[in-house]
N, C-alpha and C positions, 0 to 999 in steps of 0.2 A: 761348386758354388751352391747349387741347389739342395744338395745333401746337408750342408752346413746349416743352411736356413731351416730345413726340416728338423735337424738336430737340435737346433736352437729353440725352435717352436715346441718341440716335445719336451725340452727341459722347462720352458717356460709353463707348459700345461702342468707337468709333474710337482713344479714348484708351487703353482697355485693350488694344486690338490692337497699338496701337503700343508700349506699354510691353513686351508680350508679345515682339514682334520685337526690340526694343532688348535685352531680358535675354538673347535667344538669341544675339544678336550680340555680347556682351561675356563670354560663357562663357570662362573662362581655360582657355588649353591647357596640356597637360602640360609642354611646353617652358617656356612663360612662368612656370608654377609653380616648375619647377626652378631658373630663372634668379633668380627673386625670392628664395627661401628657402635656397638651397644653402649660403649664407656661414654661416647659423646652424647648419645641419648639421655643417659642418666645425668650427665653434667648439665645439659639443658633444662632437665626437668628440675633439678635443685636450684637453678638460677631463674627460671621463668615459671615453673609450675605446670608445664607442659607433660603429661605421662610420657615416660619413655617408651611404654608400650606403643603409644599411639605414633610417636615419632618414628620408631622401628617400623610398624605397619605401613605408614605411609611411605616410607623409603622403600621398603619390599615391593609394594603395589605399584608405586610411580615410576620406579627405576628398573623393574623386574629383577630385583636383588643385584642392582648394579650392572646388568647386563644389556639395558636398553641403549639404542643408538644415542639417544639424548644423554644418558649417563656417561657413556664412553666419549662422546665427543667434547662434553662441556662441563662433566663432574656435577651436572643439575640432577639431583636425586629427588627432587620433590615437585617437578614439573612447574615450578614457578616461572611465570612469564615476566617480560621486561617491565612494563607499565611505564608511565611517562617519568617517575622519579627515579628511575634506575640509571646509574652512572657508570656501571661497570661492563665488563666485556659482554657481548652478545653472540647468540648462534640462532639460526634460522631453522625451523623444523615445522612439518606438516603435522597439525594436531586437529583441532575443531575445523580450521580453515588452513589453507596452504600457506607455507611460508610464515608462519607465526614467529614473532621474536620471544626467545627464552633467554633467561640469565645464564652466563657462562662464569664458572668459578675456577681458581687455579687448583684447588684441591677439593676432595670430597668433604673433608672437615668444614671448609668454608661454606659448603652448601648446608650443612647441618647448621652452622651458626646462623646463616641467613633465614633459613626456615623458622627458627625459634624467633629471630627478630620481626620476621614478616608477620607472624601470628600476633606477637606482642604489640606491633605498631599499628595494625590495621583495625580500626574502629568496629568493623563488622565481625570481628572475632572476639570483642570484649567480653561478651556473654559467656564464652567457654570458660574463662578465667575463674567464674564463680563456682565451678565444679572442682571437686577434690582431684589432687594429682593421681589418684588410683581409681578413679571413676571413668575408665576408659570407654564405657558403652555411651555414657552421657557426652563425652568428648567427640566420639565417633558420629552421633547424631548431630551434635553442634557443628561440626566441620561440614557435614552435608547440608544442613539447612541455611548455614551462612553462604554456601555457594562455593565451597573449595573445588568440587568437582562437578561435572554434569551428570555423571553415571547416577541413575535412580537408585542403585543398590549400594552406593558407596560406602554407606556406614555398616553395611552388612559385610561387605567384603573386610574392612577393616577389623571388625570384631572376629570374623572368621580366622584371619591371620594371626590374631593375637592369642585366641584360643587354641588353635592347631598348634602353636609353637610356645605356648605357656609364657608369653612375653609379660604377661601381667605381674609375672615374679619382678621383673625390673622395676615395677612401680613401688615396691615395698622397700622397708629400711633394709640396708644391705642386700639390695635387690641383685647386684651382680653375682654375688656369692650363693644366693638363693638359686639363681638361674643356672649357674654352673653345676650345682647339685641336683638339679630337678629330676634326675633319674636314680640318685642315690640318697633319697629323703630318709631319716632315720625312722620316722613314722610311717605306717602303712599308706600308700599313695591314695587309696580310697577315703581313709580317714582324714588325711591332709586336705585333698580337694573339698571334703565335705565342710571342714573348718573354715574354708575360705569363701565358701558360696552360701547364698541364701537358697540354693536350690535343695530340696529334700533328696537325698541319695537313697535309693531302696536298696534292699539287701541284694548281693550278686552272688549266684551259684558258680559253680565251676564253668558252667557253660551259659552264654548269654542268650536269653530270650528276648528278641528284638521287641516284642509286644509289650513287654514289661520293662525294658530298659530305657528309661526316659531322663538321662542327666546329660548335661552338655558335654562333659568330659570324664572319663575314668579310665581305667586300665584293666586289661584282661590278657593273660598269657603274654606279657611282655608288650602288649599293643596299647597306645592310648586309642580310645574310642570316642569319636566326635558325632555331632548330629547337625544336620542341615535339612531344611524343609521337613523336620521330622523324621528323617531318614538316617540311620546310623552307618558310619564308615570309618575305616581305618587308613592309615597312610602306609604303603607297601614299604618293605625294608629290603636291604640288599639281598640278592639270591632268593628273594622270596618267590612263590609260585601260588596259584590258586587252590592247588592241592594241599600244600602245607597250611595255608591260611584256613582253609575249608576244614581240616582237620582239628584246628584248634577252636574254630567257632561252631563246629558241628554242622556245617553246610557243604554240600556237595560242590565240587569245583565246576560243574556244569551249571549249578544255579548261580555261582558267583559270577560267572562269565555272563549269564542271562541278567543278572542284577545291574551289571556294567556295560550293558548293550554290546557284548562282544560275541559275534557269531562264530568267529574262527576257534574251533576246538582246541587248537595249540596255543592260542594267545595266552601271554604270561604278563603280569604287571611289572612296571618299571619302577626302580627305588624312588620313593616320595610320592608316587601316584595314589591317587584317591582309589579306594576299593570299599564299594557299597556291600554291606553285609546283610541288606534286606532290599526288598523291591522298591524303587524310586517311585514317586509320585507323578500323577499326570499333569499337575499344574503347580506353579509356585504358590505357596500359601501366604507369603509375606505380603507387605503393602506394595511393593514395586510391580508394576504390570510390564516392565520392559527391560531389556538388557541392551547396553550399548556396546557394540563389538569393538574388540581390540584387534589389531593386526595379526592375522593367521589363524583366528579362531574358526572353529566349526560347529555344527550342530551338536556334535559329540562332546566337545570341550565345554560347550554352554550347558549341556545336559548334566555333565559330571559336577560343574561348578554350583549348580542349584539344586541338585538332587531330583531332576526330573527326567522322565524317559525321553531317550532320543527322538523316538517316534512322534511323540508329542510336540516336540520342538519343531520337527519337520512338518507336520500337519498343521500347527497353528500358524506356520510361516511359509507354507507352500514351497518348500525347499526339497532339492533333489537330493539323493544320497551322495555322502562325501563331498557337499558343495562347501568350498572355501567361502566364509562370510567377509564381505568387504568392511574395512575399519570405518567405524562411526555408524554402521547400519544398526537400526532399531530392531531388536528382536523380541516378539512377545514370549512372554513366560506364563501368562495365565489368560 
């Protein structure tokens, strides 16, 4: 009898471990999320005038690309709370305070439709509709100013997501086709980005000199190069290593690890991970002074998000090494 109980217990443990592994394997990527829902964002833009790039960026940020507990439990991809006029299903979730009421939807599509209706019907967002549907930066600032989210850098986060993923293509005529062809543009990508931006693009040699490379987005050796806090970075690809990234940007693997606060000489980047190609700053140079922590964040993840050295984050906030930060904690970034 005891042997049977032990066997059942072991089977349960193995099944639990298998389910945990399976769940980790099926986590939705950002690219999959965009491909799945971009057509809804474009539909809402055509109907309401809300930039599709803004809708997609908010969905990515608020739902962790559809992987957050709130999104999985209730199909709520925009963090919209119940309010007194909500008559639909509800779910309770810890956010700014414990057990807050959030809207629940039968489908993800219903969440997208309600998000557009929510912005269109709330007087505090009226000023946003004066902006063009391709002016994502003004929309991002306007959402923050109107109080959509409490994070002081909410606008910067939205813009970063839009520019990292070229979501601004969705705001243009025939945007879905442009987005689908973003890596196969007939024109030279540097020429195309220059024609779409008011930022003057300097000439780029076969190797990037970070001191002279001062555009928001460009391409080099098959990588898009981005900038945050005045520091340039790329997103690692599948099977990337610091050695092969370094060879393409003429930076040693050791320096790349130092730029990214990694002391382990064997450390390698994960696919989609931010890799800085120059040294990060000691302080955030934007307007925000603080970062509001999300669940599971560390000094390292905050430092990578803002282009700030991890040691600076630790010193500014008197943090211990590898300390996990509590959700909602206010972290100084300058």
